[in-house]
C-alpha beads as a LAMMPS data file, in Angstrom:
LAMMPS data file: protein, C-alpha beads

458 atoms
457 bonds

1 atom types
1 bond types

-500.0 500.0 xlo xhi
-500.0 500.0 ylo yhi
-500.0 500.0 zlo zhi

Masses

1 110.0

Atoms # bond

1 1 1 138.171 250.920 142.023
2 1 1 140.308 253.087 139.526
3 1 1 142.727 250.094 139.088
4 1 1 139.952 247.682 138.398
5 1 1 138.444 250.047 135.765
6 1 1 141.795 250.574 134.116
7 1 1 142.347 246.893 134.084
8 1 1 138.831 246.251 132.573
9 1 1 139.481 249.077 129.867
10 1 1 142.859 247.532 128.969
11 1 1 141.370 243.967 128.632
12 1 1 138.468 245.255 126.419
13 1 1 140.982 247.363 124.120
14 1 1 143.213 244.342 123.984
15 1 1 140.033 242.176 122.778
16 1 1 139.254 244.705 120.184
17 1 1 142.933 244.964 118.829
18 1 1 142.852 241.350 118.283
19 1 1 139.198 240.925 116.930
20 1 1 139.463 239.260 113.636
21 1 1 137.009 238.810 110.452
22 1 1 136.114 235.783 108.678
23 1 1 134.541 235.264 105.610
24 1 1 132.015 232.818 104.050
25 1 1 130.764 232.509 100.287
26 1 1 128.962 229.758 98.238
27 1 1 131.947 230.195 95.965
28 1 1 134.589 229.482 98.418
29 1 1 136.673 226.801 99.424
30 1 1 136.953 225.000 102.944
31 1 1 140.566 224.646 102.732
32 1 1 140.762 228.365 102.412
33 1 1 141.934 230.659 105.208
34 1 1 138.597 232.348 105.360
35 1 1 139.633 235.689 104.497
36 1 1 137.578 238.162 101.942
37 1 1 139.808 237.129 99.163
38 1 1 139.743 233.326 100.139
39 1 1 136.667 232.485 101.953
40 1 1 135.366 229.388 103.481
41 1 1 132.361 227.740 101.566
42 1 1 130.305 225.675 104.061
43 1 1 128.327 226.023 107.348
44 1 1 130.105 222.791 108.153
45 1 1 133.445 224.421 108.189
46 1 1 132.133 227.332 110.244
47 1 1 130.889 224.842 112.592
48 1 1 134.243 223.337 112.799
49 1 1 136.016 227.034 113.468
50 1 1 134.128 227.596 116.421
51 1 1 136.566 226.644 118.851
52 1 1 138.930 229.327 117.230
53 1 1 136.630 232.061 117.272
54 1 1 136.848 234.739 119.876
55 1 1 134.659 237.619 121.349
56 1 1 134.856 240.579 119.232
57 1 1 135.191 238.251 116.059
58 1 1 132.865 238.969 112.969
59 1 1 131.914 236.465 110.277
60 1 1 130.740 237.945 106.925
61 1 1 128.396 235.981 104.671
62 1 1 128.670 236.752 101.337
63 1 1 125.511 236.660 99.058
64 1 1 124.303 232.971 97.790
65 1 1 122.622 229.914 99.130
66 1 1 124.329 228.008 102.041
67 1 1 122.583 224.277 101.893
68 1 1 122.419 222.597 105.520
69 1 1 121.492 219.135 105.289
70 1 1 120.820 216.527 108.172
71 1 1 123.511 216.216 110.673
72 1 1 123.965 213.722 113.644
73 1 1 124.120 216.410 116.507
74 1 1 120.584 217.472 117.863
75 1 1 121.631 221.216 117.021
76 1 1 122.750 221.468 113.397
77 1 1 124.957 224.117 114.181
78 1 1 126.044 225.637 117.482
79 1 1 127.581 229.133 117.254
80 1 1 128.421 228.898 120.937
81 1 1 131.649 231.020 120.724
82 1 1 130.996 233.909 123.072
83 1 1 130.503 237.338 121.717
84 1 1 130.943 236.621 118.102
85 1 1 128.709 238.402 115.455
86 1 1 127.455 236.657 112.122
87 1 1 126.531 239.220 109.449
88 1 1 125.707 239.561 105.941
89 1 1 128.510 241.483 103.975
90 1 1 127.916 244.883 102.869
91 1 1 124.199 244.819 101.722
92 1 1 124.583 241.259 99.997
93 1 1 121.818 238.770 100.903
94 1 1 123.012 235.545 101.858
95 1 1 120.568 232.603 102.276
96 1 1 120.903 229.763 104.969
97 1 1 118.729 226.883 103.619
98 1 1 117.770 224.321 105.984
99 1 1 116.617 220.833 104.284
100 1 1 115.698 218.058 106.891
101 1 1 113.459 215.218 105.530
102 1 1 113.882 212.426 108.083
103 1 1 112.692 212.760 111.937
104 1 1 115.379 211.417 114.281
105 1 1 113.047 209.329 116.507
106 1 1 116.083 209.413 119.345
107 1 1 115.749 213.145 120.308
108 1 1 113.181 214.510 118.115
109 1 1 113.231 217.337 115.907
110 1 1 116.504 219.593 115.192
111 1 1 117.363 222.778 115.761
112 1 1 118.921 224.641 112.797
113 1 1 121.145 227.205 114.550
114 1 1 122.021 227.185 118.360
115 1 1 123.193 230.686 119.539
116 1 1 125.773 231.021 122.422
117 1 1 126.496 233.769 124.938
118 1 1 126.653 237.276 123.601
119 1 1 126.155 236.307 119.995
120 1 1 124.882 238.735 117.545
121 1 1 123.252 237.616 114.289
122 1 1 122.551 240.311 111.906
123 1 1 121.157 240.375 108.238
124 1 1 121.005 236.772 107.385
125 1 1 118.289 235.085 106.013
126 1 1 117.082 231.579 106.932
127 1 1 114.825 229.402 105.026
128 1 1 113.402 225.797 105.351
129 1 1 112.900 223.900 101.864
130 1 1 109.333 223.179 101.106
131 1 1 110.135 219.530 100.554
132 1 1 111.426 219.361 104.253
133 1 1 108.496 221.173 105.525
134 1 1 106.171 218.999 103.813
135 1 1 107.152 215.991 105.655
136 1 1 104.249 216.697 107.842
137 1 1 106.152 217.044 110.869
138 1 1 104.507 220.316 112.344
139 1 1 104.996 219.610 116.367
140 1 1 106.728 222.661 118.122
141 1 1 107.634 220.915 121.504
142 1 1 111.426 222.080 121.077
143 1 1 111.758 222.387 124.788
144 1 1 111.149 218.471 124.952
145 1 1 113.237 217.569 122.149
146 1 1 110.337 216.441 119.983
147 1 1 108.747 217.892 116.600
148 1 1 110.375 219.715 114.121
149 1 1 113.076 222.120 113.287
150 1 1 113.022 225.592 114.260
151 1 1 115.410 228.211 113.279
152 1 1 117.046 230.150 115.761
153 1 1 117.263 228.966 119.334
154 1 1 118.911 230.132 122.815
155 1 1 119.665 229.330 126.319
156 1 1 122.317 231.763 126.395
157 1 1 121.920 235.590 127.398
158 1 1 122.704 238.759 125.652
159 1 1 121.946 237.438 122.202
160 1 1 120.796 239.421 119.480
161 1 1 118.953 238.766 116.451
162 1 1 118.117 241.643 114.294
163 1 1 117.620 242.419 110.559
164 1 1 117.014 238.508 109.557
165 1 1 114.381 236.932 107.430
166 1 1 113.025 233.752 108.639
167 1 1 111.236 231.944 106.120
168 1 1 108.972 228.608 105.951
169 1 1 109.962 227.131 109.166
170 1 1 107.305 224.251 110.464
171 1 1 108.287 225.105 114.139
172 1 1 109.184 228.366 116.171
173 1 1 110.963 230.555 114.292
174 1 1 113.099 231.994 117.195
175 1 1 112.953 230.177 120.794
176 1 1 114.452 232.209 123.622
177 1 1 115.394 230.722 127.145
178 1 1 117.881 233.154 127.998
179 1 1 118.256 236.799 129.660
180 1 1 118.612 240.083 127.931
181 1 1 117.564 238.920 124.447
182 1 1 117.285 241.399 121.808
183 1 1 115.259 240.635 118.784
184 1 1 114.460 243.405 116.479
185 1 1 113.629 244.544 112.881
186 1 1 113.216 240.959 111.639
187 1 1 110.742 239.369 108.983
188 1 1 109.082 236.045 109.917
189 1 1 107.187 234.549 107.229
190 1 1 105.184 231.598 105.888
191 1 1 105.607 230.014 109.567
192 1 1 104.157 226.591 110.417
193 1 1 104.163 227.511 114.194
194 1 1 105.195 230.135 116.519
195 1 1 106.673 233.381 115.533
196 1 1 108.370 233.853 118.997
197 1 1 108.426 231.445 121.529
198 1 1 109.418 233.707 124.693
199 1 1 110.693 231.617 127.798
200 1 1 113.509 233.887 129.092
201 1 1 113.914 236.893 131.080
202 1 1 114.007 240.822 130.299
203 1 1 114.038 240.252 126.589
204 1 1 112.986 242.868 124.063
205 1 1 111.183 242.020 120.944
206 1 1 110.402 245.132 118.829
207 1 1 109.925 246.426 115.199
208 1 1 109.343 242.703 113.825
209 1 1 106.956 241.707 111.289
210 1 1 105.323 238.227 111.704
211 1 1 103.167 236.587 109.225
212 1 1 101.607 233.364 110.306
213 1 1 99.199 232.891 107.195
214 1 1 100.542 229.332 106.720
215 1 1 100.518 228.143 109.960
216 1 1 97.183 226.504 110.022
217 1 1 95.968 224.939 112.611
218 1 1 98.839 225.376 115.014
219 1 1 100.310 228.714 114.490
220 1 1 100.654 231.648 117.021
221 1 1 102.631 234.823 116.380
222 1 1 103.932 235.259 119.870
223 1 1 103.649 232.868 122.869
224 1 1 104.857 233.796 126.117
225 1 1 105.250 230.479 128.243
226 1 1 106.706 228.906 131.456
227 1 1 107.809 230.444 134.736
228 1 1 110.873 231.514 133.347
229 1 1 109.250 234.359 131.358
230 1 1 109.815 237.133 133.424
231 1 1 110.001 241.059 132.442
232 1 1 109.870 240.727 128.476
233 1 1 108.977 243.788 126.658
234 1 1 106.886 243.244 123.118
235 1 1 106.053 246.326 121.263
236 1 1 106.089 248.013 117.867
237 1 1 105.437 244.668 115.961
238 1 1 103.092 243.810 113.404
239 1 1 101.228 240.415 114.003
240 1 1 99.576 239.089 111.135
241 1 1 97.291 236.118 110.212
242 1 1 98.193 234.011 113.482
243 1 1 96.042 231.062 112.727
244 1 1 95.350 230.206 116.537
245 1 1 96.202 233.609 118.101
246 1 1 98.410 236.825 117.861
247 1 1 99.453 236.771 121.495
248 1 1 99.333 233.788 124.236
249 1 1 100.193 234.325 127.722
250 1 1 100.449 230.751 129.391
251 1 1 101.921 229.342 132.435
252 1 1 103.216 230.848 135.263
253 1 1 104.501 234.137 133.485
254 1 1 105.127 237.509 135.368
255 1 1 105.775 241.145 134.637
256 1 1 105.730 240.642 130.617
257 1 1 104.246 243.548 128.810
258 1 1 102.625 243.648 125.177
259 1 1 102.148 247.077 123.961
260 1 1 101.912 249.361 120.861
261 1 1 101.480 246.355 118.506
262 1 1 99.290 245.998 115.262
263 1 1 97.107 242.936 115.370
264 1 1 95.623 241.712 111.760
265 1 1 93.528 238.989 111.264
266 1 1 94.571 237.562 114.526
267 1 1 92.552 234.201 115.194
268 1 1 92.292 233.674 111.541
269 1 1 91.689 229.823 111.781
270 1 1 91.130 228.703 108.343
271 1 1 88.495 226.104 109.788
272 1 1 86.761 228.782 111.647
273 1 1 87.501 227.487 115.059
274 1 1 90.471 226.926 117.619
275 1 1 91.806 230.675 117.682
276 1 1 91.599 233.902 119.289
277 1 1 92.889 237.399 118.887
278 1 1 94.510 237.567 122.502
279 1 1 94.294 234.528 124.465
280 1 1 95.230 234.295 128.333
281 1 1 95.433 230.739 129.611
282 1 1 96.704 228.535 132.078
283 1 1 98.859 225.546 130.747
284 1 1 100.631 222.949 133.080
285 1 1 104.173 222.991 133.821
286 1 1 106.590 220.751 132.210
287 1 1 106.677 218.669 135.508
288 1 1 103.057 218.292 135.336
289 1 1 102.014 220.520 138.213
290 1 1 99.129 222.869 137.777
291 1 1 100.587 226.402 136.511
292 1 1 98.832 229.860 137.912
293 1 1 99.578 233.274 136.260
294 1 1 101.308 235.243 138.149
295 1 1 100.989 239.189 138.756
296 1 1 102.622 242.045 136.566
297 1 1 101.456 240.769 133.115
298 1 1 100.233 243.695 130.914
299 1 1 98.335 243.872 127.270
300 1 1 97.864 247.515 126.619
301 1 1 97.934 250.190 123.848
302 1 1 97.386 247.556 121.178
303 1 1 95.119 247.469 117.875
304 1 1 93.453 244.698 116.722
305 1 1 91.757 244.646 113.187
306 1 1 90.513 242.383 110.643
307 1 1 89.055 238.805 110.520
308 1 1 88.724 237.303 113.434
309 1 1 87.140 233.704 113.167
310 1 1 87.701 231.910 116.294
311 1 1 86.308 229.631 119.036
312 1 1 87.201 229.948 122.762
313 1 1 86.098 229.044 126.295
314 1 1 84.064 231.245 128.210
315 1 1 86.375 233.522 130.727
316 1 1 84.160 232.457 133.866
317 1 1 82.043 229.325 133.130
318 1 1 84.358 227.373 131.003
319 1 1 81.746 226.706 128.577
320 1 1 82.314 227.115 124.695
321 1 1 80.853 230.479 123.829
322 1 1 81.191 231.330 120.191
323 1 1 83.779 233.400 118.977
324 1 1 85.607 236.605 120.197
325 1 1 87.826 239.055 119.509
326 1 1 89.217 238.885 122.957
327 1 1 89.528 235.483 124.582
328 1 1 90.788 233.615 127.622
329 1 1 91.154 230.625 129.284
330 1 1 91.516 229.406 132.876
331 1 1 88.788 231.586 134.486
332 1 1 88.394 234.703 136.466
333 1 1 91.423 234.436 138.876
334 1 1 94.074 233.852 135.711
335 1 1 92.573 236.794 133.938
336 1 1 92.699 239.297 136.868
337 1 1 96.410 238.822 136.824
338 1 1 96.944 240.064 133.542
339 1 1 96.067 243.946 133.069
340 1 1 94.378 244.681 129.864
341 1 1 93.640 248.113 129.169
342 1 1 93.704 251.296 126.285
343 1 1 93.472 248.696 123.619
344 1 1 91.108 248.602 120.302
345 1 1 89.558 245.779 119.437
346 1 1 87.760 246.020 115.957
347 1 1 87.108 242.672 114.132
348 1 1 85.746 243.433 110.410
349 1 1 82.824 241.245 110.640
350 1 1 80.730 241.007 114.049
351 1 1 81.627 237.771 115.862
352 1 1 79.530 235.977 118.706
353 1 1 80.472 237.687 121.852
354 1 1 80.360 237.055 125.749
355 1 1 82.729 237.646 128.432
356 1 1 82.700 237.857 132.201
357 1 1 83.046 241.343 134.065
358 1 1 86.907 240.826 134.574
359 1 1 88.144 243.793 136.847
360 1 1 91.214 244.159 134.966
361 1 1 89.950 244.833 131.617
362 1 1 89.526 248.500 131.614
363 1 1 89.313 251.375 129.344
364 1 1 89.344 249.385 126.149
365 1 1 87.328 250.228 123.047
366 1 1 85.171 247.423 121.347
367 1 1 83.236 247.751 118.180
368 1 1 81.327 245.571 115.685
369 1 1 80.804 243.045 118.591
370 1 1 77.142 242.324 119.453
371 1 1 76.151 242.493 123.050
372 1 1 77.774 244.460 125.862
373 1 1 81.297 244.668 127.146
374 1 1 82.577 244.531 130.613
375 1 1 82.157 247.655 132.927
376 1 1 84.820 250.343 132.435
377 1 1 84.999 249.446 128.587
378 1 1 83.481 251.225 125.525
379 1 1 81.531 249.895 122.663
380 1 1 81.967 252.617 120.207
381 1 1 83.381 253.104 116.645
382 1 1 86.990 254.210 117.061
383 1 1 87.078 255.634 113.512
384 1 1 89.917 253.945 112.415
385 1 1 91.285 254.365 108.727
386 1 1 90.311 250.822 107.478
387 1 1 89.402 248.251 110.201
388 1 1 89.167 245.778 107.006
389 1 1 92.629 246.355 106.039
390 1 1 95.686 244.512 106.095
391 1 1 98.340 247.176 106.813
392 1 1 99.623 248.926 109.716
393 1 1 98.326 252.250 108.433
394 1 1 94.828 250.808 108.144
395 1 1 94.886 250.783 112.246
396 1 1 95.635 254.523 112.329
397 1 1 93.198 256.994 114.077
398 1 1 91.388 259.375 112.002
399 1 1 90.266 262.980 113.218
400 1 1 87.731 263.147 115.734
401 1 1 88.254 259.575 116.991
402 1 1 86.767 259.018 120.450
403 1 1 89.919 257.081 121.312
404 1 1 92.013 260.312 121.071
405 1 1 92.970 261.558 124.436
406 1 1 91.181 258.706 126.220
407 1 1 93.961 256.502 127.492
408 1 1 94.391 255.587 131.376
409 1 1 97.721 256.333 132.933
410 1 1 100.294 253.629 132.044
411 1 1 100.118 254.363 128.655
412 1 1 103.546 254.255 127.084
413 1 1 105.623 257.387 126.080
414 1 1 105.738 256.672 122.775
415 1 1 103.540 255.075 119.984
416 1 1 103.679 252.339 117.310
417 1 1 106.078 254.218 115.327
418 1 1 108.008 255.566 118.263
419 1 1 106.139 258.890 117.785
420 1 1 105.836 260.876 121.241
421 1 1 102.632 260.943 122.999
422 1 1 101.862 263.757 125.001
423 1 1 103.316 264.522 128.473
424 1 1 101.190 265.711 131.412
425 1 1 98.131 264.883 129.204
426 1 1 95.850 262.080 128.218
427 1 1 97.370 259.930 125.567
428 1 1 95.383 257.965 122.701
429 1 1 93.791 254.780 123.168
430 1 1 95.292 252.054 120.705
431 1 1 98.612 251.350 119.177
432 1 1 98.803 255.092 117.408
433 1 1 99.000 258.420 118.867
434 1 1 97.050 260.857 116.489
435 1 1 98.842 263.385 114.880
436 1 1 102.560 262.241 116.148
437 1 1 104.897 262.264 113.681
438 1 1 106.887 259.177 113.413
439 1 1 110.247 259.023 115.295
440 1 1 113.410 257.736 114.637
441 1 1 113.447 254.592 116.963
442 1 1 111.471 251.904 114.884
443 1 1 108.578 250.382 113.340
444 1 1 108.688 247.067 111.441
445 1 1 110.799 246.328 108.439
446 1 1 108.117 244.808 106.987
447 1 1 104.227 245.965 106.803
448 1 1 101.288 244.250 106.275
449 1 1 101.371 243.980 102.637
450 1 1 103.812 245.183 99.651
451 1 1 101.941 248.209 99.404
452 1 1 101.883 249.194 103.188
453 1 1 102.453 253.026 102.931
454 1 1 103.865 253.013 106.545
455 1 1 106.828 250.874 106.199
456 1 1 107.688 248.785 103.281
457 1 1 107.977 245.192 103.041
458 1 1 111.453 243.540 102.487

Bonds

1 1 1 2
2 1 2 3
3 1 3 4
4 1 4 5
5 1 5 6
6 1 6 7
7 1 7 8
8 1 8 9
9 1 9 10
10 1 10 11
11 1 11 12
12 1 12 13
13 1 13 14
14 1 14 15
15 1 15 16
16 1 16 17
17 1 17 18
18 1 18 19
19 1 19 20
20 1 20 21
21 1 21 22
22 1 22 23
23 1 23 24
24 1 24 25
25 1 25 26
26 1 26 27
27 1 27 28
28 1 28 29
29 1 29 30
30 1 30 31
31 1 31 32
32 1 32 33
33 1 33 34
34 1 34 35
35 1 35 36
36 1 36 37
37 1 37 38
38 1 38 39
39 1 39 40
40 1 40 41
41 1 41 42
42 1 42 43
43 1 43 44
44 1 44 45
45 1 45 46
46 1 46 47
47 1 47 48
48 1 48 49
49 1 49 50
50 1 50 51
51 1 51 52
52 1 52 53
53 1 53 54
54 1 54 55
55 1 55 56
56 1 56 57
57 1 57 58
58 1 58 59
59 1 59 60
60 1 60 61
61 1 61 62
62 1 62 63
63 1 63 64
64 1 64 65
65 1 65 66
66 1 66 67
67 1 67 68
68 1 68 69
69 1 69 70
70 1 70 71
71 1 71 72
72 1 72 73
73 1 73 74
74 1 74 75
75 1 75 76
76 1 76 77
77 1 77 78
78 1 78 79
79 1 79 80
80 1 80 81
81 1 81 82
82 1 82 83
83 1 83 84
84 1 84 85
85 1 85 86
86 1 86 87
87 1 87 88
88 1 88 89
89 1 89 90
90 1 90 91
91 1 91 92
92 1 92 93
93 1 93 94
94 1 94 95
95 1 95 96
96 1 96 97
97 1 97 98
98 1 98 99
99 1 99 100
100 1 100 101
101 1 101 102
102 1 102 103
103 1 103 104
104 1 104 105
105 1 105 106
106 1 106 107
107 1 107 108
108 1 108 109
109 1 109 110
110 1 110 111
111 1 111 112
112 1 112 113
113 1 113 114
114 1 114 115
115 1 115 116
116 1 116 117
117 1 117 118
118 1 118 119
119 1 119 120
120 1 120 121
121 1 121 122
122 1 122 123
123 1 123 124
124 1 124 125
125 1 125 126
126 1 126 127
127 1 127 128
128 1 128 129
129 1 129 130
130 1 130 131
131 1 131 132
132 1 132 133
133 1 133 134
134 1 134 135
135 1 135 136
136 1 136 137
137 1 137 138
138 1 138 139
139 1 139 140
140 1 140 141
141 1 141 142
142 1 142 143
143 1 143 144
144 1 144 145
145 1 145 146
146 1 146 147
147 1 147 148
148 1 148 149
149 1 149 150
150 1 150 151
151 1 151 152
152 1 152 153
153 1 153 154
154 1 154 155
155 1 155 156
156 1 156 157
157 1 157 158
158 1 158 159
159 1 159 160
160 1 160 161
161 1 161 162
162 1 162 163
163 1 163 164
164 1 164 165
165 1 165 166
166 1 166 167
167 1 167 168
168 1 168 169
169 1 169 170
170 1 170 171
171 1 171 172
172 1 172 173
173 1 173 174
174 1 174 175
175 1 175 176
176 1 176 177
177 1 177 178
178 1 178 179
179 1 179 180
180 1 180 181
181 1 181 182
182 1 182 183
183 1 183 184
184 1 184 185
185 1 185 186
186 1 186 187
187 1 187 188
188 1 188 189
189 1 189 190
190 1 190 191
191 1 191 192
192 1 192 193
193 1 193 194
194 1 194 195
195 1 195 196
196 1 196 197
197 1 197 198
198 1 198 199
199 1 199 200
200 1 200 201
201 1 201 202
202 1 202 203
203 1 203 204
204 1 204 205
205 1 205 206
206 1 206 207
207 1 207 208
208 1 208 209
209 1 209 210
210 1 210 211
211 1 211 212
212 1 212 213
213 1 213 214
214 1 214 215
215 1 215 216
216 1 216 217
217 1 217 218
218 1 218 219
219 1 219 220
220 1 220 221
221 1 221 222
222 1 222 223
223 1 223 224
224 1 224 225
225 1 225 226
226 1 226 227
227 1 227 228
228 1 228 229
229 1 229 230
230 1 230 231
231 1 231 232
232 1 232 233
233 1 233 234
234 1 234 235
235 1 235 236
236 1 236 237
237 1 237 238
238 1 238 239
239 1 239 240
240 1 240 241
241 1 241 242
242 1 242 243
243 1 243 244
244 1 244 245
245 1 245 246
246 1 246 247
247 1 247 248
248 1 248 249
249 1 249 250
250 1 250 251
251 1 251 252
252 1 252 253
253 1 253 254
254 1 254 255
255 1 255 256
256 1 256 257
257 1 257 258
258 1 258 259
259 1 259 260
260 1 260 261
261 1 261 262
262 1 262 263
263 1 263 264
264 1 264 265
265 1 265 266
266 1 266 267
267 1 267 268
268 1 268 269
269 1 269 270
270 1 270 271
271 1 271 272
272 1 272 273
273 1 273 274
274 1 274 275
275 1 275 276
276 1 276 277
277 1 277 278
278 1 278 279
279 1 279 280
280 1 280 281
281 1 281 282
282 1 282 283
283 1 283 284
284 1 284 285
285 1 285 286
286 1 286 287
287 1 287 288
288 1 288 289
289 1 289 290
290 1 290 291
291 1 291 292
292 1 292 293
293 1 293 294
294 1 294 295
295 1 295 296
296 1 296 297
297 1 297 298
298 1 298 299
299 1 299 300
300 1 300 301
301 1 301 302
302 1 302 303
303 1 303 304
304 1 304 305
305 1 305 306
306 1 306 307
307 1 307 308
308 1 308 309
309 1 309 310
310 1 310 311
311 1 311 312
312 1 312 313
313 1 313 314
314 1 314 315
315 1 315 316
316 1 316 317
317 1 317 318
318 1 318 319
319 1 319 320
320 1 320 321
321 1 321 322
322 1 322 323
323 1 323 324
324 1 324 325
325 1 325 326
326 1 326 327
327 1 327 328
328 1 328 329
329 1 329 330
330 1 330 331
331 1 331 332
332 1 332 333
333 1 333 334
334 1 334 335
335 1 335 336
336 1 336 337
337 1 337 338
338 1 338 339
339 1 339 340
340 1 340 341
341 1 341 342
342 1 342 343
343 1 343 344
344 1 344 345
345 1 345 346
346 1 346 347
347 1 347 348
348 1 348 349
349 1 349 350
350 1 350 351
351 1 351 352
352 1 352 353
353 1 353 354
354 1 354 355
355 1 355 356
356 1 356 357
357 1 357 358
358 1 358 359
359 1 359 360
360 1 360 361
361 1 361 362
362 1 362 363
363 1 363 364
364 1 364 365
365 1 365 366
366 1 366 367
367 1 367 368
368 1 368 369
369 1 369 370
370 1 370 371
371 1 371 372
372 1 372 373
373 1 373 374
374 1 374 375
375 1 375 376
376 1 376 377
377 1 377 378
378 1 378 379
379 1 379 380
380 1 380 381
381 1 381 382
382 1 382 383
383 1 383 384
384 1 384 385
385 1 385 386
386 1 386 387
387 1 387 388
388 1 388 389
389 1 389 390
390 1 390 391
391 1 391 392
392 1 392 393
393 1 393 394
394 1 394 395
395 1 395 396
396 1 396 397
397 1 397 398
398 1 398 399
399 1 399 400
400 1 400 401
401 1 401 402
402 1 402 403
403 1 403 404
404 1 404 405
405 1 405 406
406 1 406 407
407 1 407 408
408 1 408 409
409 1 409 410
410 1 410 411
411 1 411 412
412 1 412 413
413 1 413 414
414 1 414 415
415 1 415 416
416 1 416 417
417 1 417 418
418 1 418 419
419 1 419 420
420 1 420 421
421 1 421 422
422 1 422 423
423 1 423 424
424 1 424 425
425 1 425 426
426 1 426 427
427 1 427 428
428 1 428 429
429 1 429 430
430 1 430 431
431 1 431 432
432 1 432 433
433 1 433 434
434 1 434 435
435 1 435 436
436 1 436 437
437 1 437 438
438 1 438 439
439 1 439 440
440 1 440 441
441 1 441 442
442 1 442 443
443 1 443 444
444 1 444 445
445 1 445 446
446 1 446 447
447 1 447 448
448 1 448 449
449 1 449 450
450 1 450 451
451 1 451 452
452 1 452 453
453 1 453 454
454 1 454 455
455 1 455 456
456 1 456 457
457 1 457 458
């Protein structure tokens, strides 16, 4: 065993010793060697260099715009070289601009950048041009190779995407079908479709800011779908202005946890129909066979505030039933495979409301909703800072809130801002722990608005 460990250490040291650095600049030249003094210029040149990149190498992008137009391959750029890091140089801001105005009728839409095994992307900005987006292609069925261009996509494992800005894409900003994916501290905005499309295993999605205000009518901030979605953890995010929904569980997903998130204006469909703040519904698998929800899925200690204009299907009867702050499709059996507890749902104006007595919906606080709530839940004013607001700080608890010390067992050990929840005592309902100072672990890079006092916007 010692010999094997020594060999592994020697290999690792050897790889690090030979790790190389390459540089990109809009003012470079593709005939250059790719050094800091003589950088490459285009993403096409970087694509051609993939075969010469090795694990541990880093490609640095200098500030400026990198324009990527139509390419013949399905993935415009495939960063498949294992273990390579693609990063902004110092504090500079490189912008990778995607422009595609003609849909390929053979394989459908394009993937802008396809990420390979062990790849890290850090500090890059990706943007789709308005002319490209305005072609009217707003599909998101990337898995069937149809629809529009999304930004990052991966079927590989151990990929990290962090500190990036993804702007104006007409299909999912980040589509994942790999294992052990880390997505953190990113800003996703002006999206035409999903922020995260999660179809992988054991991923972590934390401290991101997603704004779907331009996504009418198809946009979901986060969708967890297909039986390959297992064991993902989604926490500490701001999910703003989801046109159809903030969070969707669909298909045969299992053991996924969504907690400590702030949902603002979720289900804010501009037509006043078709959206919901939290949706749990059953969708067919790719082979057409009926999908059933698998156990272990949880939605807990989240706080939803703001405008909720939505029309969904009643949880039990399957009939249209007005507007909800919590919506489900698929019936009682499906709903009971998702545990929903310790959440606060406080729409800024009273929606119509009706919900079956689903046994897994426990210890949630509802307010500003006409009618009754399922047994084991409470209809009471949670005394938030500003339930009509648009920032994460608006969802904080005030002194005397009935949410304080009322969480059931199973609350996370940290809150939305990585503040410590009490040990051996009841935690608070919702995403915030009252009086807990922010921890060093996280919080989104962007707030609900430029004036957000909790986290500044990029």
